[in-house]
C-alpha positions in Angstrom: 26.5 40.5 63.4 27.2 37.3 61.5 26.9 38.3 57.8 27.7 41.9 58.3 30.8 44.1 57.8 31.4 47.7 58.7 31.7 50.4 56.1 35.2 51.8 56.7 35.9 53.2 53.3 34.9 56.8 52.8 34.1 56.3 49.1 31.7 53.5 49.8 30.1 55.5 52.6 29.6 58.5 50.3 28.4 56.3 47.4 25.7 54.7 49.6 24.5 58.1 50.8 24.5 59.6 47.3 23.1 56.8 45.2 21.1 54.8 47.8 17.4 55.1 48.5 16.5 57.3 51.5 14.0 56.2 54.2 13.1 58.4 57.2 11.9 57.5 60.6 11.3 59.4 63.8 14.9 59.0 65.1 16.9 57.7 62.2 17.2 58.0 58.4 18.7 55.1 56.4 20.3 55.0 53.0 20.1 51.6 51.3 22.1 50.6 48.3 22.1 47.1 46.7 25.6 45.7 46.4 26.6 42.4 44.8 28.0 40.8 47.9 26.5 38.0 50.0 27.0 40.1 53.1 25.4 43.3 54.3 27.5 46.4 55.1 26.5 49.0 57.6 27.8 52.4 58.5 26.7 54.8 61.3 26.7 58.5 61.2 25.9 60.5 64.3 26.9 64.2 64.4 28.5 66.1 67.1 25.4 68.1 67.7 23.9 65.1 69.5 26.3 65.6 72.4 29.5 64.3 73.9 31.2 61.1 72.9 29.5 58.9 75.5 26.1 59.9 74.1 27.0 59.2 70.5 28.6 55.9 71.5 25.5 54.8 73.4 23.3 55.6 70.4 25.7 53.5 68.2 25.5 50.6 70.5 21.7 50.7 70.6 21.5 50.9 66.8 23.9 48.0 66.4 22.0 45.9 68.9 18.7 46.6 67.1 20.3 45.6 63.8 21.7 42.4 65.3 18.3 41.5 66.6 16.7 42.0 63.2 19.5 40.4 61.2 18.1 36.9 61.2 15.0 38.1 59.3 16.9 40.1 56.7 17.7 39.7 53.0 21.4 40.1 52.3 23.4 42.1 49.7 22.8 45.7 50.9 24.9 48.6 52.0 23.1 50.5 54.8 24.0 53.8 56.3 22.2 54.9 59.5 22.1 58.6 60.1 20.8 60.0 63.4 18.4 62.9 62.9 19.7 66.1 64.5 16.1 67.0 65.6 15.7 63.8 67.6 16.3 64.1 71.3 18.9 61.9 72.9 16.9 61.5 76.2 13.8 60.2 74.3 15.8 57.4 72.8 15.8 54.0 74.5 16.3 50.6 73.1 12.6 49.9 72.4 12.0 53.1 70.5 15.2 52.7 68.4 14.3 49.0 67.7 10.8 50.0 66.5 12.2 52.8 64.3 14.8 50.4 62.7 12.1 47.8 62.2 9.8 50.3 60.5 12.6 51.6 58.3 13.6 48.0 57.3 10.0 47.2 56.4 9.7 50.3 54.3 12.9 49.6 52.4 12.1 45.9 51.8 15.2 44.6 53.6 13.2 42.3 55.9 12.0 39.0 54.5 
């Protein structure tokens, strides 16, 4: 992730979720808020209902990899929060399905060039 930083600040995370635009997919929801930076900022939210830590960490790795693969085609200057849907099943999620979901969400939101 070349031009991307993580959202570590709780206030920015909450601001993105409250004031950002919401887009829903089959596995993920994203909240997108325009910021005035030249970089993108991303945050990941996966609840404990998904499963144990190794499942949540695997999903985070898959989401980050999908983001990294799409990063070269993106417009910059956004804060993005990924939220895993609690109704989505962990065992149905593989890299290809998450990549397609992230791609569709980015297309809907206008982040991709």
